[in-house]
N, C-alpha and C positions, 0 to 999 in steps of 0.2 A: 249582548250590548245591554247597557244600563243606562236608564233614563233618570236624571237627578234635578232637583230644583236649584235656581240661583239663589244665593244669600240674599236677603231683602234689600240690602242697599246697592248690591250689584245690580238687582233687577229694576230698581229706581234709575240707576245711572244708564243702564241700557235704553230705558224709555226716553230718557232726555236725549241720548245720542241720536236716537233714531228718528224720533218726532220733532226735533227742533231744527230751526234753520240756522246754520252756521255760516259765517261770512267767507270761509275757506276751506272747503272740504278736502282739498289737496294734502292737508296735513296727516291723513290717515296713512298715506304711503310713507312719509317721514318717519311717522312712528314704528311701522312695521320692519323699515329699513334698519332704523336705531336699536330696536329689539334684537335683530338679527347680527347686527354689529356686536352687541354686548355678548352675545351668545358664543361668537367667534373669539372675541377676547377671553371670555371665560375658559373655553377650550384649550386656547393656547397656554395660559396660566396653568391650567390643571395638568397639562402635558409635561410642564417643567417640574410640578410638585410630585406627580404621581407617575413614577416610572414604570409602574406595571399597567397604565393605562395604554392599551392596544389601539391607538389612533394615527391616523394619517393627517399630519397638519403642514405637509407641503403646499397644498393648495386650499388654502381656506378662502371661501368666496360667498358672494351673496348673488343669486340669480332670480330674475324677475321674467315670469313668462305670462304673456296674454293669449287668450282664444277669443277672438271676437265672435265667432259663430256660437260658441258655449256661454258667451258673457262671462268668463272668468278672469281672474287676474291672480297670480300666485306669486308669493315671495318665499323663497326657499334658501335656506342655509346649511352647511355642513358643520354647525358649530356643537355646542355642549349638549342640545337636547333637553328632554325633561322626562322624569318618570311619571308613572300614573298618578302617584302622591302629588308631584309637582303640579301637574296639570289641573287637578281637583283644587289645590290650595291656591294657586296663582290665577287661574282663570274662572273657576267655578265659584269662587269667593274673591272679596276685595281684601288681601291681608294688609296692604299697606294702610296706616293711619291716614286720617284726613278727609276719608269719603263723606262722613256726615257732614263735616264743615264745607266741602265741596258743594253738596247738595243744597244745605242752608243758603250758601252765598248766592247759587244761582236762584233760589225761590226768592231770597231778599231783594235781589237786583232785577228779579223778572226779566232776567237777560238770557238770550240764547248765544250770547258771543262766545266764540272759541277761544277767548282769551285765557279761559281757564283749563283748557285741554293741556294736559302734561305736567300741570302742577303737582299731581298727586300720582304720577307714575301710572296712569290709566291708559296709556297709548293704544294698547290692543282693543279696547272698546271702541276706539273711533272707527274702526272697520265697519260698524253697524251704520255708520252714516251714509255710506254708499253701498252697502251689500244687503240683500234680502237673506243670505244665508253664509255663515262661515264654517269652513272646514280646516281643523288643524290636524297634521300628522307629524308625531315626534318621536324620537327615541333617544335616551341617554346612553354613553358608551357601555356603562356597566349593566345596561338592561337587555335581556335576550328578546323581549319584545317591544315592538312600539306602540304608540297609544293613538287613536282617532278621536278627536273632539270637534262636536258639530252642534251648531245652534242657529235659530233664526231670530235670535235676539228677543224672544218672549221670555216665558217664566222657566223654561227648562232647557237643558242641554243633554246631549247623548255622548257617551264615552264607551270605547271599545278596544280590545287588544288588536294589534296589527303584526301578523308574523314577520313580514318581509320589508318593514319600514327602514330605510336607510338612516344612518346616523344624522342627527341635526332636526330641524323643524321646518316644515313647510306650511304655509298659510294660504289656502285658497278662497278669495272671495267670488261669490256668486253675485255678481254685480246688478244694481238697479238700473233700468233703463236711463239712458243719458236723457237730461232734460234741461235745456237752456233757461226756461223761467226759474227752474228750481237751482240754477247755477251747479248742475251736475254734468259735468263733461263725461266725454267717453274716455273711460281710463285704459282701455284696451288698446288705444292708438300709441304706438311707440314714440311719435313726436310727443305726445303728452306726457308719458312715463319720463322720457329723457330731459323734458323741461323740469319736472318736478325733483327728480335726482340731482340735476345740476344745481337747482336754486337751495335746496335743503340738506343735501348730502355728498357734496362734491368732495368733501373733506375726509369721508370715511376712510379709516386705515385699510380696510379690505376692498378688494375689487367688486363692483356692482356690476354685473353682466345682464346684457339684453340682447338675444339673439347671438350669443357667443362672443360679442364685443363688449368692453369694459367702458361703461358710460361716465365713471367719476374718475377725477384726477389723481385721487389719494394722497395727495401731498399734505402734511400736517401743516396747520396754520402757523404753528409757533415755529416751524422751521422756514417759514417765507419770510423774505424781507416786509417790513410792515408797509413799506411804499407799495408792494403788490397786493394787498389784502384790503378789501372795501370794508366799510363799515356793516354793511348788509352780510358780508361773509363772516366778519366776526359775531354779529347777532344771531346768525344760523347756528354757528358752532356752539355759542352759549347755550343757545335753546336745545341742542342734540344733548349736551352733557348735564344740563340743569333740570330738563323737563320743565322749563318756565316759558310761557308763550311770550312774555315780554322781553323787550330787548334789554341788554345790560345798562344800567346807569353809568358804568365807566369801564374801560378796558385796560388791563395792566400788563405790559410786557417785561420780561426780565431776561438776559442773556449773560451767564458767568463764563469766563474762560481762564485759562491757567491750570493750576495742579487739580483743580475739580470742576468739571464743566457741567453745566445744566442749562436748560431754558424753561421758561415758565410764561403760561399764558393765563392771567387771572381775571376775574369779572367781579365787579361790585353790583349787586341787584338793585332794579328799581322797586322791587316788592319783596318784603321778606318771605322765605320760605315758610311754607304752613307749619312745618315741624320744626320751627326755629327754638321753641320752648317746650317741645315735648321731648319727654325722657328718652326715646329711642331715635330721636333726630339725629340726621347724618351730618358730617361735615363734607364739603363739597370738592376737595382736591384729589384729582387722580393722579397716580404715579405710573410713569412710563420709563423704561430702560431702553435707550437706543431706538426709540419709537414703537416699542413692543409694551402692551399694556401690561402692568403689574397687578395693581389693585385699585379699587374704588375707594372712596372715604378714607384717605390716608391721614390718620390723625396725627402721625409723627410729623407731618409737614406743615400742619397749621394748628394754632391752639383752639380751644374750645369756644373762646369768645370771638373769635373770627370764623365761626362755623357757617356764616352765611357767604363766605368767599367761595366762589366756584372757579374751577379751571383745571389745569394740568401742568405737571411738572415733569420734564423728561430729563433724565439724568444719563451721563454718557459713561459713569464709571462704576455702577453698582452692577451685582451679580444678577441675572434674569430668574433666579430661584430665590431672591431674598425674601425673608419672611418678617412679620411684625416685630418679632423678638428681636431679630438681627437689626431691623432700624431703629429701636428702641436704644441700642446700644452703640450705633454707628456714628462716629463723630462729625463725618461730613454731612449726614442727614440733619443733626443739631446745627450746624454751621448754616445749611440752607434754610432751615426753619427759622433762625434769627434773621437772616437777610429778607426772607419773604414778608416776615412779619413788619420789619421796618419799612420795608416797600409798600406794603398795604397802607400802614398807619401815614406814611409820608404822602401817599396819594390821596388820602381822605382829606388831609390838611391842605394839599394843593386845591382839591374840590372845594374846601370852604373858601379859600381866597378867589378862585377864578370863576366859579360857578355855584355861588350861595345858595340859590333856589335849589339846585340839585343836591347839595350838602343837606340841607334842611330836609329834603325829602328822604334822602338815605337815613339820617339821623331819625327820623320820626319813624322809620321801618325797624332799625336794628340798633339804635342807641342804647337800648335797655341791655341787649347782649354785649355791646361794646364795653360798658362801664364794668361787665364782669371780670375784665382785665385788669381792672384797678386793684382787684384782689388776687388774681392769680398770675400777673405778670409785673413784679416789682421792677424788674428790668426797664421796662417801657411805660412805667406808669406816667412820667412826666409827659411822653409823647402822646399818651392817651388822654391826659387831662387837657391837652392842648386842643384836642378835636372834640371834646364834650361840650354840649349845650344844655343850658337850663333855664327852666322858668324862674322869674325874679320879680320881686316888688317893684323894680323900675318901670316895666312896661308889660304889655300884653305878649310882646315878642320875645323869643328865646335869646339868651345871652351866653357869650363864652366867658371863661374865667378870666381872660386877658382883657376883656371889655370890661368886666366887674372891677378888676384891679384898678383900670384906668380911671374909673369913676369914684374910687373910694375918697371919703372925707379925708381932709388933713388931718393927721394924727390917727387916723384909724390903722389898728395893728391886725384886725382879724378879717377874714372873709366870713360873714355871718350867713348861717343857713338854718332851715328848719325841714324836718322830715315831716310827712303825713300823708292821709290816705287820698287827699285831692287838693287842688289850688283853693277851692273855696274854703275849705276846712282849715287851711293853714293860714289864709288871709284872714279869717275871722278869729283867729286863735288871740287870746290875751297875751301871749308871750311875745307878740309884735308891738305892742302899744308904745312903748317908750321908744323903740327903734324907729318906727314910723315917725313919731312925734318929732324926732331929733335928725330926721332925714337919713336915716341909714338904709341901704339896700340889703335885702335878704333873699339869698337863693331859696326857691321853693321846689323840694325834692319830693317825688310822690311815687317813683317807681320802687318796687319791693327792694332791688338791689341796693338802692339808695341807703337802706337803713344798714346794710352791711358794710359798704366801702367807706363810708364817712368816719368810721371808728379806726380804720386801717391805714388812711391816708392823711399825714400829718400836715401837709400844707401845700400851697401852689405859689411859685414865684416867691418864695420866702415869706409868704403870708399865711399863718396858721388857720385852720378852719375852726369855726367856734359855732356850736349849736346855741341857739337861743332859747332852748328849752331844758338845757343842762348847765350846771354849774353856775358861776356869777357871771354876768355879763355887765363889764365895766363901760358905763357911757357917762359917767359924772365929771364934772369939773372939780378942782378941789375944794371950791366954795360948796359945791353940792355934797361932797363927801362929808365934809364937816356938819352939814346940817343933817344928813343922814345918820351920822353917829350919833349926834344928839336926839334924834328920834328914836333911834334904837334903843338907847339908854331910857329914855322916857316909857318905851314899850316892854321893855325887858320882862317885867313880873308877868304881864299879860301872855307874852311868847312862851315863857318858861312855862306857864300854867296849861296853855292850849297844847305845848308838846307832850305835856304829861296826859291831858284829857283824850288826846288823839294818838297816843303811842302805839297803838295796834295798828294804825295806818300809815304813820307818817314817822320819820327819822328826826325831822327838826322843823320848828316853825319860826320864821325870820321875815323881815320886812324886805320888800320888793324894790329893786330900782327898774324894774321892766314894766311895770303897770302904771297906767294913767287914768283909764275909766273903769277898769274892772275891780272887784274887790278883794279877789285872790287868785292864784293859780299855783299849780303843782309843777315842779322841777325835778329833773333827776340830778344826781351827783356827777360831776364831770365824767367819771368811768362807768355809770351805770348803764344798761342797755335800755332802750326806749321801750315804752308800752307795746308799740306796733311790733318791734321785733320780739318782744316777749309772746304775743300772741302767734306769731309765725313759727316760734319753737314749739309752742303748745299745740298748734295744729299739726305739726310733725310728730306729735306724741313724745315730746322732750318735756319732762317736768323739771320746773325751776324753783328754787327757793322763793319765798315771798320777797319782792324787792320793794322796800320802802322808800319813799320819794320825799321831798321837802315841800312844805306848805309856805308859799309866800303871801305876805299880805300888804295891801296898799294902804298906807295910813292916811292917805288923803280921802279916801272913799268914806261916805257917811256912814256906812254900815260897819265898817272898822272902827270908825271914830265913836259911833255909838256903843259898839262892843266894849272899847277901851274906857269910855266913860262909866258904864254900868259895871265894868270889873273894879274899877277904882272906888266905886260907891259900895262895894263888898257884896255885889250880886253873884257869888260864885256858881252855886249850886243849879240856878235857872239857867246859866249861861252855857252849861255843857251840850244842850240841844243846839244852842246858836253855832257854837264852834263845829258841831258836826255838819250842820246844815251849809256852813261857809265851805268845808271842806268837799261836801258833795256838789257844790256849785262850781267850785274849781275843776272838779273832775269832768263835769257835764260840759264845762266851756271848752275844754280842750278834745271832746268826743270820745271822753273815756267812759267806762263802765262802773256803775256802782254796784257795791258788794251786796247790799240789801235794798233794792229799789222800794220794796213796799214800806220799810220802815221810813226812807228818806219821803215818801209821799205823805206818810202819817204826820211827820215833822212838819212839813210844809202846810198841810191842812191844818194843824193845830194852831200854827204861827198866824196864818190867815184869819182864823177864827177869832183870834184875840184882837182883831183890828175892828171887829163889829160891835 
């Protein structure tokens, strides 16, 4: 026998499980039955793939046994089982990402709510809510010996070999005394066990047996008429497949008949999965063939930008030993994928119209992931744009593009936007001055993905997108254009001189049509990448050639007027520092970084000193 210590995060989690008061301790049995069901699914699948595996799959099942006198409850399956290495990796430590976030969230909320159980795939640990000691015995079909794992939920656990362990896994809970005040019922009572299984696990594919009797109906929810399924049954099924304790925000059913038949039961979450933006995050659609589980996390059925969608797809015409490589080539799978995607997007659009509050909740949770589809899924780009919402200068509320277009000024040809780190940074940018003064609405895009898609999506509803921080922004009347041309001719010598003086940093100096109160701003050419995107590339280790931008001057600002007057008087040499100061001020105004902050500070200090 070997005694080992829990990994530190696992130990913290166990203590929270044991010593916190949860609103519903019944969830532990749901988690154990769900784990057993997964083990049976995996064995059935491996038996198709590995013809040398000598296993009997004719009677795969889950058994629950209670012993009131010994105060024990055992959940046993004859599924895939685990090796010794599996036990140490999956139970002795917490291999799944998200544990640190789980602990942080509990501490920040100062909450002991069970709402967070299951979100991180930690269902086994919930056993310690109701047990003083947990004993697990398991054997993998390829292992000669079984493994016994045991712990009281303190700092250590023991692990030992077992010679005569049957294939599969049994988890025996040495139950705490029942306590009505602590809302801890007697989990050895058959009636209580039946109640929990019926409520949480009635839809499990495999038989759940108690006293030799099957106590779950085993009928797949997606195969039952929607009129016969309650919202609570849908919610429990969602919790089973997603390990999310919240009910789904929306349930989506599909059934295709004809040359290729399949059924789908999909869910939109009320809360984003914790691994939504993690590199090893999973997609949530499971593939079944004729009610037989084939694979979890089926990437071929749902694009990555819809990875928050959970559910099952049951196909009638695929082989049971289908592989991921075959799925990638299968024309019918690609057809299913296209139909599933269109159904999900149309469901979100319907949610937007019928239940706007729920739509905004969904958008707040997964909107950034959805916008990835604007880059990855050109075929559905228009449909994705229709369900996007953005902040704008129109109000504090989010707006859709359809709403934006409906408010466009007469003669306005472009949908104006600006990207930035935050709403405050964008609203304070000098690039918005003229647009705000003339009453033009500007979309405020602050998600990192916004920096990417705006250069790839040309238009919406035949209205081109236009960055207010790049290229020329045409806001002038013909009369204003004539006056601007005359002003440009008047300033031409100064602009040419400043372009030469600042040639290491800028590609051009010109007069601005987008400034009303600021002296200057820096803008990019129409096809240049933004400074924020440049930072993102550099953070990923990609070195880019230096991108020079354009310095625009406000000819009506006193500082620029004074510069022009001094330049005309022949004070060329002393004005070089002033030109550099104006460029630095323009960079700082947009939240940019100075190449040489210490030199800029010296220039400012010298200029202030001259005023005394």
